[in-house]
Backbone and ligand atoms as CSV (ligand in chain L), in Angstrom:
chain,resi,resn,atom,element,x,y,z
A,1,MET,N,N,15.088,1.705,84.897
A,1,MET,CA,C,15.429,1.678,86.334
A,1,MET,C,C,15.382,3.100,86.898
A,2,GLU,N,N,14.751,3.237,88.046
A,2,GLU,CA,C,14.529,4.579,88.629
A,2,GLU,C,C,15.064,4.557,90.069
A,3,ARG,N,N,15.359,5.750,90.589
A,3,ARG,CA,C,15.781,5.883,91.995
A,3,ARG,C,C,14.886,6.893,92.694
A,4,THR,N,N,14.725,6.690,94.001
A,4,THR,CA,C,13.965,7.650,94.800
A,4,THR,C,C,14.590,7.736,96.177
A,5,LEU,N,N,14.275,8.823,96.881
A,5,LEU,CA,C,14.765,8.962,98.265
A,5,LEU,C,C,13.642,8.590,99.225
A,6,SER,N,N,13.988,7.747,100.180
A,6,SER,CA,C,13.066,7.415,101.268
A,6,SER,C,C,13.675,7.877,102.569
A,7,ILE,N,N,12.820,8.380,103.471
A,7,ILE,CA,C,13.284,8.706,104.825
A,7,ILE,C,C,12.365,8.022,105.819
A,8,ILE,N,N,12.951,7.315,106.778
A,8,ILE,CA,C,12.203,6.916,107.948
A,8,ILE,C,C,12.353,8.058,108.939
A,9,LYS,N,N,11.244,8.762,109.173
A,9,LYS,CA,C,11.286,9.997,109.947
A,9,LYS,C,C,11.515,9.727,111.436
A,10,PRO,N,N,11.777,10.776,112.224
A,10,PRO,CA,C,12.091,10.558,113.643
A,10,PRO,C,C,11.048,9.749,114.406
A,11,ASP,N,N,9.758,9.890,114.057
A,11,ASP,CA,C,8.752,9.080,114.768
A,11,ASP,C,C,8.892,7.599,114.404
A,12,GLY,N,N,9.227,7.317,113.154
A,12,GLY,CA,C,9.387,5.920,112.710
A,12,GLY,C,C,10.592,5.269,113.382
A,13,VAL,N,N,11.700,6.013,113.473
A,13,VAL,CA,C,12.894,5.486,114.141
A,13,VAL,C,C,12.581,5.256,115.614
A,14,ALA,N,N,11.912,6.247,116.259
A,14,ALA,CA,C,11.597,6.139,117.693
A,14,ALA,C,C,10.673,4.968,117.970
A,15,LYS,N,N,9.794,4.634,117.023
A,15,LYS,CA,C,8.868,3.504,117.209
A,15,LYS,C,C,9.485,2.156,116.848
A,16,GLY,N,N,10.752,2.165,116.455
A,16,GLY,CA,C,11.421,0.889,116.141
A,16,GLY,C,C,10.981,0.294,114.818
A,17,LEU,N,N,10.729,1.153,113.836
A,17,LEU,CA,C,10.166,0.683,112.553
A,17,LEU,C,C,11.187,0.588,111.407
A,18,ILE,N,N,12.481,0.715,111.712
A,18,ILE,CA,C,13.485,0.677,110.644
A,18,ILE,C,C,13.407,-0.659,109.903
A,19,GLY,N,N,13.425,-1.742,110.638
A,19,GLY,CA,C,13.386,-3.070,110.030
A,19,GLY,C,C,12.088,-3.308,109.264
A,20,GLU,N,N,10.970,-2.933,109.857
A,20,GLU,CA,C,9.654,-3.145,109.246
A,20,GLU,C,C,9.533,-2.397,107.912
A,21,VAL,N,N,9.994,-1.153,107.879
A,21,VAL,CA,C,9.882,-0.372,106.650
A,21,VAL,C,C,10.817,-0.957,105.585
A,22,ALA,N,N,12.036,-1.257,105.970
A,22,ALA,CA,C,12.988,-1.859,105.006
A,22,ALA,C,C,12.456,-3.191,104.490
A,23,ARG,N,N,11.839,-3.967,105.347
A,23,ARG,CA,C,11.267,-5.257,104.943
A,23,ARG,C,C,10.185,-5.075,103.881
A,24,ARG,N,N,9.340,-4.067,104.081
A,24,ARG,CA,C,8.279,-3.836,103.104
A,24,ARG,C,C,8.858,-3.484,101.727
A,25,PHE,N,N,9.931,-2.702,101.714
A,25,PHE,CA,C,10.576,-2.387,100.436
A,25,PHE,C,C,11.129,-3.670,99.797
A,26,GLU,N,N,11.929,-4.392,100.574
A,26,GLU,CA,C,12.615,-5.566,100.018
A,26,GLU,C,C,11.626,-6.668,99.618
A,27,LYS,N,N,10.538,-6.782,100.359
A,27,LYS,CA,C,9.526,-7.809,100.069
A,27,LYS,C,C,8.883,-7.577,98.718
A,28,THR,N,N,8.779,-6.314,98.317
A,28,THR,CA,C,8.146,-6.021,97.021
A,28,THR,C,C,9.179,-5.883,95.896
A,29,GLY,N,N,10.418,-6.258,96.183
A,29,GLY,CA,C,11.441,-6.271,95.122
A,29,GLY,C,C,12.127,-4.947,94.904
A,30,ILE,N,N,11.906,-4.003,95.815
A,30,ILE,CA,C,12.637,-2.723,95.727
A,30,ILE,C,C,14.019,-2.923,96.338
A,31,ARG,N,N,15.053,-2.444,95.638
A,31,ARG,CA,C,16.430,-2.623,96.134
A,31,ARG,C,C,16.883,-1.387,96.914
A,32,ILE,N,N,17.478,-1.608,98.081
A,32,ILE,CA,C,18.060,-0.503,98.842
A,32,ILE,C,C,19.486,-0.301,98.373
A,33,ALA,N,N,19.742,0.832,97.693
A,33,ALA,CA,C,21.048,1.071,97.085
A,33,ALA,C,C,21.965,1.903,97.985
A,34,ALA,N,N,21.393,2.497,99.031
A,34,ALA,CA,C,22.162,3.274,100.009
A,34,ALA,C,C,21.304,3.430,101.261
A,35,MET,N,N,21.948,3.540,102.424
A,35,MET,CA,C,21.198,3.644,103.676
A,35,MET,C,C,22.107,4.178,104.770
A,36,LYS,N,N,21.640,5.198,105.496
A,36,LYS,CA,C,22.401,5.680,106.653
A,36,LYS,C,C,21.504,6.388,107.629
A,37,MET,N,N,21.978,6.486,108.892
A,37,MET,CA,C,21.231,7.222,109.917
A,37,MET,C,C,21.840,8.593,110.069
A,38,ILE,N,N,20.978,9.603,110.147
A,38,ILE,CA,C,21.438,10.978,110.334
A,38,ILE,C,C,20.558,11.653,111.365
A,39,HIS,N,N,21.041,12.769,111.920
A,39,HIS,CA,C,20.186,13.609,112.783
A,39,HIS,C,C,20.320,15.020,112.233
A,40,MET,N,N,19.299,15.478,111.535
A,40,MET,CA,C,19.353,16.796,110.879
A,40,MET,C,C,19.288,17.932,111.884
A,41,THR,N,N,20.024,19.000,111.585
A,41,THR,CA,C,19.816,20.242,112.311
A,41,THR,C,C,18.537,20.883,111.766
A,42,LYS,N,N,18.037,21.884,112.461
A,42,LYS,CA,C,16.868,22.640,111.977
A,42,LYS,C,C,17.158,23.216,110.583
A,43,LYS,N,N,18.356,23.766,110.427
A,43,LYS,CA,C,18.734,24.371,109.125
A,43,LYS,C,C,18.741,23.328,107.999
A,44,GLN,N,N,19.282,22.141,108.288
A,44,GLN,CA,C,19.290,21.088,107.276
A,44,GLN,C,C,17.871,20.628,106.920
A,45,ALA,N,N,17.004,20.574,107.917
A,45,ALA,CA,C,15.600,20.203,107.648
A,45,ALA,C,C,14.918,21.295,106.822
A,46,GLN,N,N,15.223,22.550,107.118
A,46,GLN,CA,C,14.655,23.663,106.333
A,46,GLN,C,C,15.130,23.594,104.890
A,47,GLY,N,N,16.376,23.213,104.663
A,47,GLY,CA,C,16.917,23.079,103.315
A,47,GLY,C,C,16.220,21.938,102.573
A,48,PHE,N,N,16.000,20.856,103.287
A,48,PHE,CA,C,15.347,19.696,102.661
A,48,PHE,C,C,13.919,20.015,102.251
A,49,TYR,N,N,13.185,20.693,103.128
A,49,TYR,CA,C,11.775,21.017,102.871
A,49,TYR,C,C,11.581,22.442,102.314
A,50,ALA,N,N,12.630,22.965,101.656
A,50,ALA,CA,C,12.570,24.349,101.167
A,50,ALA,C,C,11.342,24.629,100.287
A,51,VAL,N,N,10.890,23.633,99.533
A,51,VAL,CA,C,9.704,23.857,98.667
A,51,VAL,C,C,8.468,24.207,99.508
A,52,HIS,N,N,8.482,23.843,100.761
A,52,HIS,CA,C,7.323,24.088,101.633
A,52,HIS,C,C,7.494,25.350,102.505
A,53,ARG,N,N,8.504,26.189,102.190
A,53,ARG,CA,C,8.832,27.291,103.124
A,53,ARG,C,C,7.698,28.290,103.335
A,54,GLU,N,N,6.778,28.400,102.384
A,54,GLU,CA,C,5.661,29.331,102.549
A,54,GLU,C,C,4.448,28.687,103.232
A,55,ARG,N,N,4.520,27.394,103.475
A,55,ARG,CA,C,3.355,26.695,104.028
A,55,ARG,C,C,3.256,26.933,105.539
A,56,PRO,N,N,2.029,26.939,106.077
A,56,PRO,CA,C,1.857,27.211,107.526
A,56,PRO,C,C,2.515,26.176,108.423
A,57,PHE,N,N,2.721,24.968,107.889
A,57,PHE,CA,C,3.304,23.901,108.725
A,57,PHE,C,C,4.830,23.813,108.633
A,58,PHE,N,N,5.471,24.750,107.890
A,58,PHE,CA,C,6.909,24.659,107.638
A,58,PHE,C,C,7.730,24.641,108.939
A,59,ASP,N,N,7.424,25.523,109.860
A,59,ASP,CA,C,8.198,25.582,111.103
A,59,ASP,C,C,8.002,24.298,111.913
A,60,SER,N,N,6.774,23.856,111.978
A,60,SER,CA,C,6.470,22.662,112.764
A,60,SER,C,C,7.124,21.408,112.152
A,61,VAL,N,N,7.023,21.246,110.841
A,61,VAL,CA,C,7.566,20.029,110.239
A,61,VAL,C,C,9.088,20.002,110.275
A,62,THR,N,N,9.723,21.179,110.201
A,62,THR,CA,C,11.189,21.190,110.273
A,62,THR,C,C,11.680,20.990,111.720
A,63,ASP,N,N,10.883,21.429,112.699
A,63,ASP,CA,C,11.179,21.095,114.102
A,63,ASP,C,C,11.114,19.564,114.271
A,64,PHE,N,N,10.035,18.998,113.745
A,64,PHE,CA,C,9.851,17.548,113.847
A,64,PHE,C,C,10.990,16.789,113.179
A,65,MET,N,N,11.321,17.172,111.951
A,65,MET,CA,C,12.343,16.418,111.198
A,65,MET,C,C,13.734,16.531,111.836
A,66,SER,N,N,13.940,17.589,112.657
A,66,SER,CA,C,15.239,17.737,113.337
A,66,SER,C,C,15.166,17.299,114.787
A,67,SER,N,N,14.069,16.671,115.189
A,67,SER,CA,C,13.865,16.321,116.605
A,67,SER,C,C,14.566,15.029,116.989
A,68,GLY,N,N,15.044,14.247,116.046
A,68,GLY,CA,C,15.686,12.992,116.372
A,68,GLY,C,C,16.269,12.386,115.114
A,69,PRO,N,N,16.880,11.203,115.251
A,69,PRO,CA,C,17.506,10.582,114.073
A,69,PRO,C,C,16.473,10.113,113.048
A,70,CYS,N,N,16.901,10.160,111.786
A,70,CYS,CA,C,16.159,9.636,110.649
A,70,CYS,C,C,17.033,8.579,109.970
A,71,VAL,N,N,16.415,7.678,109.219
A,71,VAL,CA,C,17.181,6.811,108.340
A,71,VAL,C,C,16.857,7.219,106.902
A,72,VAL,N,N,17.891,7.573,106.151
A,72,VAL,CA,C,17.685,7.969,104.763
A,72,VAL,C,C,18.165,6.836,103.844
A,73,MET,N,N,17.403,6.596,102.813
A,73,MET,CA,C,17.700,5.477,101.897
A,73,MET,C,C,17.544,5.924,100.448
A,74,VAL,N,N,18.363,5.365,99.589
A,74,VAL,CA,C,18.124,5.449,98.148
A,74,VAL,C,C,17.506,4.116,97.734
A,75,LEU,N,N,16.323,4.182,97.159
A,75,LEU,CA,C,15.628,2.966,96.670
A,75,LEU,C,C,15.764,2.911,95.164
A,76,GLU,N,N,15.850,1.705,94.649
A,76,GLU,CA,C,16.036,1.541,93.211
A,76,GLU,C,C,15.105,0.442,92.684
A,77,GLY,N,N,14.538,0.693,91.506
A,77,GLY,CA,C,13.679,-0.324,90.876
A,77,GLY,C,C,12.860,0.311,89.763
A,78,ASP,N,N,12.164,-0.520,89.020
A,78,ASP,CA,C,11.256,-0.006,87.984
A,78,ASP,C,C,10.152,0.789,88.657
A,79,ASN,N,N,9.907,2.004,88.160
A,79,ASN,CA,C,8.777,2.783,88.634
A,79,ASN,C,C,8.779,2.949,90.163
A,80,VAL,N,N,9.970,3.033,90.745
A,80,VAL,CA,C,10.071,2.988,92.225
A,80,VAL,C,C,9.501,4.226,92.902
A,81,ILE,N,N,9.467,5.364,92.220
A,81,ILE,CA,C,8.919,6.560,92.840
A,81,ILE,C,C,7.455,6.338,93.180
A,82,ALA,N,N,6.696,5.867,92.210
A,82,ALA,CA,C,5.256,5.617,92.420
A,82,ALA,C,C,5.051,4.401,93.340
A,83,ARG,N,N,5.853,3.369,93.171
A,83,ARG,CA,C,5.665,2.167,94.008
A,83,ARG,C,C,5.925,2.508,95.481
A,84,ASN,N,N,6.932,3.342,95.742
A,84,ASN,CA,C,7.195,3.732,97.142
A,84,ASN,C,C,6.050,4.573,97.684
A,85,ARG,N,N,5.530,5.495,96.869
A,85,ARG,CA,C,4.402,6.344,97.335
A,85,ARG,C,C,3.184,5.469,97.651
A,86,GLU,N,N,3.021,4.405,96.881
A,86,GLU,CA,C,1.903,3.493,97.138
A,86,GLU,C,C,2.073,2.745,98.450
A,87,LEU,N,N,3.288,2.275,98.709
A,87,LEU,CA,C,3.573,1.578,99.971
A,87,LEU,C,C,3.397,2.514,101.159
A,88,MET,N,N,3.740,3.814,100.954
A,88,MET,CA,C,3.645,4.792,102.059
A,88,MET,C,C,2.209,5.108,102.407
A,89,GLY,N,N,1.359,5.316,101.418
A,89,GLY,CA,C,-0.019,5.761,101.670
A,89,GLY,C,C,-0.099,7.274,101.700
A,90,ALA,N,N,-1.345,7.794,101.799
A,90,ALA,CA,C,-1.588,9.241,101.751
A,90,ALA,C,C,-0.920,9.966,102.911
A,91,THR,N,N,-0.625,11.245,102.707
A,91,THR,CA,C,0.072,12.069,103.699
A,91,THR,C,C,-0.655,12.006,105.045
A,92,ASN,N,N,-1.982,12.175,105.018
A,92,ASN,CA,C,-2.769,12.080,106.232
A,92,ASN,C,C,-3.163,10.624,106.458
A,93,PRO,N,N,-2.721,10.029,107.571
A,93,PRO,CA,C,-3.016,8.611,107.771
A,93,PRO,C,C,-4.505,8.277,107.777
A,94,GLU,N,N,-5.339,9.280,108.095
A,94,GLU,CA,C,-6.790,9.068,108.050
A,94,GLU,C,C,-7.288,8.747,106.631
A,95,ASP,N,N,-6.529,9.264,105.633
A,95,ASP,CA,C,-6.888,9.032,104.240
A,95,ASP,C,C,-6.116,7.885,103.603
A,96,ALA,N,N,-5.182,7.319,104.329
A,96,ALA,CA,C,-4.279,6.298,103.749
A,96,ALA,C,C,-4.995,4.957,103.608
A,97,ALA,N,N,-4.693,4.261,102.526
A,97,ALA,CA,C,-5.302,2.958,102.248
A,97,ALA,C,C,-4.837,1.904,103.259
A,98,GLU,N,N,-5.683,0.930,103.457
A,98,GLU,CA,C,-5.352,-0.215,104.328
A,98,GLU,C,C,-4.036,-0.858,103.876
A,99,GLY,N,N,-3.230,-1.215,104.856
A,99,GLY,CA,C,-1.999,-1.962,104.545
A,99,GLY,C,C,-0.828,-1.096,104.171
A,100,THR,N,N,-1.048,0.232,104.121
A,100,THR,CA,C,0.084,1.121,103.822
A,100,THR,C,C,0.842,1.444,105.117
A,101,ILE,N,N,2.063,1.904,104.956
A,101,ILE,CA,C,2.909,2.200,106.119
A,101,ILE,C,C,2.249,3.255,106.991
A,102,ARG,N,N,1.766,4.324,106.345
A,102,ARG,CA,C,1.169,5.393,107.132
A,102,ARG,C,C,-0.128,4.969,107.799
A,103,LYS,N,N,-0.949,4.188,107.132
A,103,LYS,CA,C,-2.179,3.688,107.765
A,103,LYS,C,C,-1.838,2.837,108.979
A,104,ASP,N,N,-0.825,2.001,108.835
A,104,ASP,CA,C,-0.479,1.076,109.910
A,104,ASP,C,C,0.226,1.747,111.081
A,105,PHE,N,N,1.024,2.790,110.824
A,105,PHE,CA,C,1.903,3.276,111.885
A,105,PHE,C,C,1.889,4.774,112.171
A,106,ALA,N,N,1.338,5.616,111.278
A,106,ALA,CA,C,1.463,7.053,111.481
A,106,ALA,C,C,0.602,7.549,112.645
A,107,THR,N,N,1.036,8.624,113.264
A,107,THR,CA,C,0.314,9.246,114.391
A,107,THR,C,C,-0.680,10.262,113.866
A,108,ASP,N,N,-0.212,11.144,112.945
A,108,ASP,CA,C,-1.056,12.213,112.400
A,108,ASP,C,C,-0.462,12.686,111.087
A,109,ILE,N,N,-1.007,13.761,110.533
A,109,ILE,CA,C,-0.574,14.224,109.205
A,109,ILE,C,C,0.901,14.655,109.169
A,110,GLU,N,N,1.440,15.039,110.308
A,110,GLU,CA,C,2.847,15.440,110.361
A,110,GLU,C,C,3.771,14.253,110.716
A,111,LYS,N,N,3.423,13.575,111.786
A,111,LYS,CA,C,4.245,12.429,112.247
A,111,LYS,C,C,3.784,11.188,111.503
A,112,ASN,N,N,4.183,11.140,110.221
A,112,ASN,CA,C,3.653,10.089,109.343
A,112,ASN,C,C,4.718,9.097,108.858
A,113,VAL,N,N,5.723,8.911,109.680
A,113,VAL,CA,C,6.688,7.795,109.622
A,113,VAL,C,C,7.673,7.815,108.429
A,114,VAL,N,N,7.182,8.133,107.245
A,114,VAL,CA,C,8.062,8.027,106.077
A,114,VAL,C,C,7.922,9.220,105.155
A,115,HIS,N,N,9.005,9.458,104.419
A,115,HIS,CA,C,8.998,10.404,103.306
A,115,HIS,C,C,9.373,9.648,102.048
A,116,GLY,N,N,8.822,10.059,100.913
A,116,GLY,CA,C,9.244,9.524,99.627
A,116,GLY,C,C,9.154,10.610,98.570
A,117,SER,N,N,10.171,10.699,97.714
A,117,SER,CA,C,10.175,11.695,96.637
A,117,SER,C,C,8.916,11.529,95.790
A,118,ASP,N,N,8.427,12.640,95.232
A,118,ASP,CA,C,7.162,12.570,94.464
A,118,ASP,C,C,7.345,12.677,92.961
A,119,ALA,N,N,8.563,12.883,92.463
A,119,ALA,CA,C,8.784,13.019,91.018
A,119,ALA,C,C,10.289,12.829,90.733
A,120,PRO,N,N,10.645,12.560,89.490
A,120,PRO,CA,C,12.070,12.354,89.171
A,120,PRO,C,C,12.952,13.543,89.535
A,121,GLU,N,N,12.457,14.771,89.335
A,121,GLU,CA,C,13.275,15.972,89.629
A,121,GLU,C,C,13.501,16.096,91.138
A,122,THR,N,N,12.449,15.873,91.913
A,122,THR,CA,C,12.618,15.979,93.368
A,122,THR,C,C,13.470,14.826,93.878
A,123,ALA,N,N,13.347,13.644,93.284
A,123,ALA,CA,C,14.186,12.512,93.691
A,123,ALA,C,C,15.657,12.843,93.489
A,124,ALA,N,N,15.994,13.454,92.351
A,124,ALA,CA,C,17.394,13.797,92.057
A,124,ALA,C,C,17.908,14.805,93.080
A,125,PHE,N,N,17.100,15.821,93.377
A,125,PHE,CA,C,17.519,16.827,94.368
A,125,PHE,C,C,17.677,16.188,95.759
A,126,GLU,N,N,16.706,15.389,96.145
A,126,GLU,CA,C,16.687,14.832,97.507
A,126,GLU,C,C,17.799,13.801,97.705
A,127,ILE,N,N,18.061,12.969,96.700
A,127,ILE,CA,C,19.169,12.004,96.812
A,127,ILE,C,C,20.478,12.772,96.971
A,128,GLY,N,N,20.665,13.793,96.135
A,128,GLY,CA,C,21.895,14.592,96.199
A,128,GLY,C,C,22.029,15.382,97.497
A,129,TYR,N,N,20.927,15.643,98.154
A,129,TYR,CA,C,20.949,16.384,99.428
A,129,TYR,C,C,21.639,15.542,100.509
A,130,PHE,N,N,21.475,14.237,100.437
A,130,PHE,CA,C,21.988,13.388,101.520
A,130,PHE,C,C,23.148,12.461,101.114
A,131,PHE,N,N,23.293,12.155,99.845
A,131,PHE,CA,C,24.281,11.146,99.427
A,131,PHE,C,C,25.177,11.681,98.333
A,132,ASN,N,N,26.460,11.260,98.390
A,132,ASN,CA,C,27.309,11.491,97.223
A,132,ASN,C,C,27.379,10.180,96.428
A,133,GLY,N,N,27.898,10.254,95.231
A,133,GLY,CA,C,27.898,9.115,94.316
A,133,GLY,C,C,28.557,7.868,94.905
A,134,LEU,N,N,29.619,8.058,95.694
A,134,LEU,CA,C,30.347,6.920,96.248
A,134,LEU,C,C,29.529,6.126,97.279
A,135,GLU,N,N,28.481,6.792,97.839
A,135,GLU,CA,C,27.674,6.130,98.871
A,135,GLU,C,C,26.525,5.319,98.295
A,136,ILE,N,N,26.303,5.443,96.986
A,136,ILE,CA,C,25.203,4.737,96.341
A,136,ILE,C,C,25.755,3.548,95.585
A,137,VAL,N,N,25.330,2.367,95.979
A,137,VAL,CA,C,25.861,1.136,95.413
A,137,VAL,C,C,25.029,0.725,94.208
A,138,GLY,N,N,25.631,0.762,93.053
A,138,GLY,CA,C,24.897,0.504,91.815
A,138,GLY,C,C,24.668,-0.979,91.539
L,1,GDP,P1,P,4.169,13.959,101.428
L,1,GDP,O1,O,4.776,14.098,100.060
L,1,GDP,O2,O,3.067,12.913,101.473
L,1,GDP,O3,O,5.194,13.703,102.522
L,1,GDP,O4,O,3.404,15.334,101.798
L,1,GDP,P2,P,3.805,16.874,101.541
L,1,GDP,O5,O,4.944,17.000,100.605
L,1,GDP,O6,O,2.520,17.577,101.208
L,1,GDP,O7,O,4.230,17.400,102.990
L,1,GDP,C1,C,5.524,17.129,103.506
L,1,GDP,C2,C,5.415,16.737,104.962
L,1,GDP,O8,O,4.967,17.860,105.728
L,1,GDP,C3,C,4.369,15.647,105.261
L,1,GDP,O9,O,4.837,14.332,105.057
L,1,GDP,C4,C,4.086,15.901,106.739
L,1,GDP,O10,O,5.113,15.372,107.586
L,1,GDP,C5,C,4.114,17.428,106.786
L,1,GDP,N1,N,2.762,17.989,106.564
L,1,GDP,C6,C,2.022,18.001,105.417
L,1,GDP,N2,N,0.850,18.604,105.561
L,1,GDP,C7,C,0.840,19.037,106.855
L,1,GDP,C8,C,-0.119,19.757,107.647
L,1,GDP,O11,O,-1.192,20.154,107.179
L,1,GDP,N3,N,0.226,19.995,108.947
L,1,GDP,C9,C,1.409,19.601,109.487
L,1,GDP,N4,N,1.668,19.873,110.784
L,1,GDP,N5,N,2.328,18.920,108.791
L,1,GDP,C10,C,2.038,18.644,107.479
């Protein structure tokens, strides 16, 4: 059993996609073990995306992530890190496979509706960034 962090980004929340994204997870047997709505400050977004601090898009993506509310979730299931990445699709919606969340709903490479951890170590960091143990229902 594995856990990963999912975020419905500000564009996804603004487009009314909370239910649609959660439905796609639940439909494929992924369990939502924690869920809450937050509105990150710029500083909190910078902390979350700290691995990208040297990238040219760091300022822009942290502005975007702090521009409105997000829904953060802990997902649980076998191989859920990879399964979630598959449901999300490629970072750039132009490259995303048919039927993925980003192909269906993303605006561009930045406003791409969802985030998902990419490895067990990042999942552990990202889950701990937003949730304490009491908030995750086992
Ligand atoms: P992910 O794991 O698929 O989310 O992709 P990355 O970890 O590479 O990038 C993190 C996030 O930064 C992406 O989901 C986008 O929101 C944003 N991003 C990535 N690449 C670019 C880019 O070239 N330009 C801009 N403006 N944003 C980007």
